[in-house]
C-alpha positions in Angstrom: 108.7 125.1 89.8 108.5 124.6 86.0 104.9 123.5 85.7 104.9 123.0 81.9 108.0 120.8 81.9 106.8 118.9 85.1 103.5 118.2 83.5 105.1 116.9 80.3 107.6 114.8 82.2 104.9 113.2 84.4 102.6 112.5 81.4 105.4 110.8 79.4 106.6 108.8 82.3 103.1 107.6 83.0 102.3 106.6 79.4 105.5 104.4 79.0 104.3 102.1 81.8 101.8 99.2 81.6 99.7 98.2 84.6 101.6 94.9 84.8 104.8 96.9 85.2 103.7 98.2 88.5 101.8 95.1 89.8 98.3 96.2 88.7 95.8 94.1 86.7 95.2 95.5 83.2 91.4 95.5 83.5 89.2 96.4 80.5 90.5 97.2 77.1 92.4 100.5 77.0 92.1 103.1 74.3 95.4 104.8 75.2 98.8 103.3 76.3 100.2 103.5 79.8 98.8 104.0 83.2 95.7 106.0 83.9 96.0 109.1 86.1 93.9 107.5 88.8 96.3 104.6 88.9 99.3 106.8 89.4 97.4 108.6 92.2 96.6 105.2 93.8 100.2 104.1 93.7 101.4 107.4 95.3 98.7 107.8 97.9 97.6 111.2 96.5 94.2 112.2 95.2 93.4 111.8 91.6 92.3 115.4 91.4 95.7 116.7 92.7 97.7 114.5 90.3 95.4 115.6 87.4 96.1 119.2 88.3 99.9 118.5 88.2 99.6 117.2 84.6 97.4 120.2 83.7 100.0 122.7 85.0 97.7 123.8 87.8 99.1 121.9 90.8 100.6 123.5 93.9 104.2 122.7 94.8 104.5 119.0 95.6 106.3 118.1 98.8 109.6 116.1 98.9 107.6 113.1 100.2 105.2 113.3 97.3 108.0 113.6 94.8 109.6 110.5 96.2 106.3 108.7 95.9 105.9 109.8 92.3 109.4 108.7 91.5 108.7 105.3 93.0 105.3 104.9 91.3 106.7 105.9 87.9 109.7 103.6 88.2 112.2 106.5 87.6 115.9 106.0 87.5 118.1 108.0 89.9 118.8 110.5 87.1 115.1 110.8 86.3 114.2 111.2 90.0 116.7 114.1 90.3 115.2 115.7 87.1 111.7 115.4 88.7 112.9 117.2 91.8 114.5 119.9 89.8 111.4 120.5 87.7 109.4 120.8 91.0 111.9 123.4 92.3 113.4 121.1 94.9 116.9 119.9 95.5 117.2 116.1 94.9 118.3 113.8 97.7 122.0 114.2 98.2 124.4 111.3 97.2 125.3 109.0 100.1 122.2 109.7 102.1 118.9 107.8 102.4 116.9 109.0 99.5 113.9 106.7 99.9 113.9 106.2 96.1 113.5 102.5 95.3 115.5 101.4 92.3 113.5 100.2 89.3 115.2 96.8 89.4 114.0 96.1 92.9 110.5 97.3 92.1 110.4 95.0 89.0 111.2 92.0 91.2 108.7 93.1 93.9 105.9 93.4 91.3 106.6 89.8 90.1 106.3 88.3 93.6 102.5 88.3 93.6 102.2 85.1 95.7 104.7 85.9 98.4 104.8 88.7 101.0 107.7 91.0 99.9 108.8 94.5 100.8 111.6 96.9 100.0 113.3 98.4 103.1 116.1 100.8 103.5 119.1 99.5 105.5 117.8 101.5 108.5 114.3 100.2 108.5 112.3 102.6 106.3 109.5 100.7 104.5 109.9 102.0 100.9 107.4 99.7 99.1 105.2 96.6 99.7 103.3 94.2 97.5 99.7 93.2 98.1 100.7 90.0 100.0 103.0 92.0 102.4 100.0 94.3 103.2 97.8 91.3 103.8 100.4 89.8 106.1 101.3 92.8 108.3 99.3 95.8 107.2 100.1 98.8 105.0 103.2 100.4 106.4 105.0 102.1 103.4 106.5 105.3 104.7 107.0 104.1 108.2 110.0 102.7 110.0 110.0 99.1 111.3 112.5 99.9 114.1 110.5 102.9 115.4 107.3 100.8 115.3 108.9 98.0 117.2 110.0 100.1 120.1 107.0 102.5 120.2 103.9 100.5 119.0 102.8 97.5 121.1 100.6 96.2 118.3 103.7 95.6 116.2 105.2 93.3 118.8 101.8 91.5 119.1 102.3 90.0 115.7 105.2 87.9 117.0 105.4 85.4 119.9 106.7 86.9 123.2 109.6 84.5 123.3 110.9 86.0 120.1 110.7 89.7 121.1 114.2 89.9 122.6 115.9 88.6 119.5 113.9 90.9 117.2 114.8 93.9 119.4 118.5 93.1 119.5 118.6 92.6 115.7 116.9 95.9 115.1 119.2 97.9 117.3 122.4 96.1 116.1 121.6 96.7 112.4 120.8 100.4 113.1 124.1 100.8 114.9 126.0 99.3 111.9 124.3 101.8 109.5 125.0 104.8 111.7 128.6 103.9 111.9 128.9 103.3 108.1 127.1 106.6 107.3 127.7 109.0 110.2 126.6 112.0 108.1 123.3 110.5 107.0 120.6 112.5 109.0 117.9 109.8 108.8 119.5 107.0 110.9 121.1 109.5 113.2 117.8 111.2 114.0 116.0 107.9 114.5 118.8 106.8 116.9 118.5 110.0 118.9 114.7 109.8 119.0 114.6 106.2 120.3 117.4 106.7 122.8 115.4 109.5 124.3 112.0 107.8 124.3 112.6 104.0 124.7 114.4 102.6 127.7 114.6 99.2 126.0 116.3 100.7 123.0 118.8 102.7 125.1 119.8 99.6 127.1 120.3 97.6 123.9 122.2 100.5 122.3 124.7 100.5 125.1 125.4 96.8 124.6 127.1 97.9 121.3 126.1 94.8 119.2 126.6 95.2 115.5 124.9 93.0 112.8 123.4 93.3 109.4 120.0 91.9 108.4 120.3 88.3 107.3 118.0 85.4 106.3 116.2 83.9 109.2 113.0 82.0 110.1 110.2 84.1 111.4 106.9 83.2 113.2 104.0 85.5 112.6 100.8 85.5 114.6 98.4 86.6 111.9 95.0 87.7 113.4 93.0 85.9 110.7 94.8 82.9 109.2 96.7 82.0 112.4 100.3 81.1 113.1 102.7 81.3 110.1 106.2 79.8 110.3 107.9 81.6 107.5 111.4 81.7 105.9 112.7 85.2 105.6 115.1 86.0 102.8 117.0 89.3 102.6 118.4 90.3 99.2 120.7 93.3 98.9 120.1 95.8 96.2 122.9 97.6 94.2 124.7 99.8 96.7 123.6 97.6 99.7 121.5 100.4 101.2 118.2 98.9 100.1 116.9 95.4 101.0 114.3 93.2 99.4 112.7 91.1 102.2 110.7 88.1 101.0 108.7 85.7 103.2 107.9 82.2 102.0 106.8 78.8 103.3 107.9 75.3 102.4 105.5 73.4 100.1 103.4 70.8 101.9 103.4 72.6 105.3 100.4 74.0 107.1 101.9 77.5 106.8 102.1 77.1 103.0 98.4 76.3 102.9 97.7 79.3 105.1 99.8 81.6 103.0 97.9 80.4 99.9 94.7 81.2 101.7 96.1 84.7 102.4 96.9 85.1 98.7 93.5 83.9 97.5 91.5 86.1 100.0 94.0 88.9 99.7 92.7 92.2 101.1 89.0 91.5 100.5 88.3 90.2 104.0 91.6 90.7 105.8 92.0 93.9 107.6 94.4 93.3 110.5 94.0 96.0 113.1 97.6 95.4 114.2 100.6 97.1 112.7 103.3 94.7 112.0 106.8 94.8 110.4 107.5 93.5 106.9 
């Protein structure tokens, strides 16, 4: 681990970003350019003290998960992400696998969608990033997997009408099967498949049906615990490489759902703390 070079790289990456670049409000007048240390810590889910120690060449070795979060928060390119891993004494994610690194272009779009729930997912269901509206709609789930939650967490399914459960389950399994066939050497999708085949009878039965689909735009009904029923349009946009998806939920103007979605935007996270754990 090259602490001096790592500290310098993190500091320079932080100072080149404005709060608006990462979906934060600028706040009071700033004396220095870029993000504050506490803002980077907030975006990565680490303590401000730990991040400060990294920039002061005193931090312990960051984990791969923490490095991935830093690369995402600092909007690093693939080459910059690999450089970050090398400075921390880690091997960067191998090409062709599921790195979890969200491309800066997708994050830029995500940050601009402040009035619509939006999230970036891997093609096998890993939640890589969410905006504030996505968190208000379904809860904070960055770092989790929507397919795993569907088959292991009843609270996830409770966000959707029972009559829609079967179609959601089939779509999850069929999309995972398509990914495991396309990238048989990728350990992430393979491990998730093995785990769910061993722990979920529903998953195993659907897996044996051998359906194959990719995620596509579709309407979605969400039973929100505070604002009520939301009939949403769900758009799925493919990123470069087709292994990351930008999932955006919207409502048609003039509908009751549009009004409820606006209420969700206005209130935001101030009074909404859904106890359930849904799927972006």
